[in-house]
N, C-alpha and C positions, 0 to 999 in steps of 0.2 A: 106539765104541758097538757093543754086541752086536747080532746079527741079530734077537734077540727084541725089543730096544728099537726097532730100525728098523721091524719089523712093527707094533709097538705105536703108533708115531708116524704110520704111514700112515693117513690119514683116509679116510673114505668119499668125500669130494669128490675126493681124489687118485685113488682107484680109478676113480670115474666119469669123471674127466677123462682118465685113461689109456685107458679104453674109447672115449671120444669121439675121441681123437687116434689111435686104432688101435694104441697101444703095447702093449696087453694084450688077450688074448682073453676071451670070456665065461667060459670055464672057469677061466682064471687069476684073473679078478675074483671068481668064486664061491669059489675056494680061499682067496683073500686075506680075503674076508669071513668064511669059516669059521675062519681062523686068528685073526682079531680076536675072534671069538666065544669061543674057547677060552683066551684069555689069562688068566693067573693074576693074582690081586690084586697090586697094587703100591702102594708108599708114596712120599710126597713130604714134604719139610719145607716148611711154610708160611713166609710172610714173618715171622710172629711167633714162629716156632720150634716150632710144634705139628707133630704128625705126622698127615698126611692119608692115610687108607687108601682106595684106589679099587678098585672091582671087586666089592665085597661087596653094596652097595646102589646104588640109582640115583644118589644123591649120595654124596660122600666122607664117611667117618667121621673126624671131626677131634677129636683129644684131645692134651693135653700128655703128655710122657713119663711123668710120675708117674701120670697117669690110665691110660695103657696098662699100666703096671706093675701097678696095682691090679686092672685087668681080667684080666691074665694070672694073677695070684695067685688071683683068684676062680675062674677057669676051672680052673686046676690043682688047686684044692682039691676039685673035684667038686661044689661047691655048685650051680652052674648046671645041671649034668646032673640032679642030684637034684630040683631045683626044677621043671625042665621035665618030668621023668618024673611027678612028683606032680601036675602040672597039665596033663597032655597032652590031656585032654578039652576044655580051654578055650583051648588054644594053636593058632593057625592056622599051617599049614605051606604053603610054596609051593615048587615045584621049584627046585633050585639052578641058577642061571645068572648070568652077569655082568650081565645086564640083564633086568629082569622081563618085558619084552615082546620079548626077543631073538628068539624063534622067529618071531613075527609080523614083526618088523623084518627078519630075515634073509630070510624068504620075500618080503616086499614089495620089499626091496632087490634080490633076485635077479630079480624080475619087472622092476623098473626097469632093471636092467643089461641084460636081454634086449631091452627096448624101445629103449634107447639104442643098443645094438649094431645092431638092425634099422634104426633111423633113419639111422645113419651109413653103412650099406651101401646104402641107397636113394638 
């Protein structure tokens, strides 16, 4: 397993537990949280053979290979870009990140990390 996959697999609860146990410092925990934040989208094959793409939206985008192929062809043709340009006044844009509330989550998680670290020191 590559180091990127290991970082990807490290959950928030594991980071918090590491803090509680004194195995990692607050700075290390914050660094790990920032690494989780910058992860690239990744794909998995579902039990039914579809492809699930994680990291674009809150929930995975799940389609079968033929659907992904059609989507790729549509994007490569330029149709979607032209459509979005023609309708830009009606289209909502949100800043790109892996999780729509990631900034808030990262800040609140950092605060929780510091609180836990303070509690374990007392």
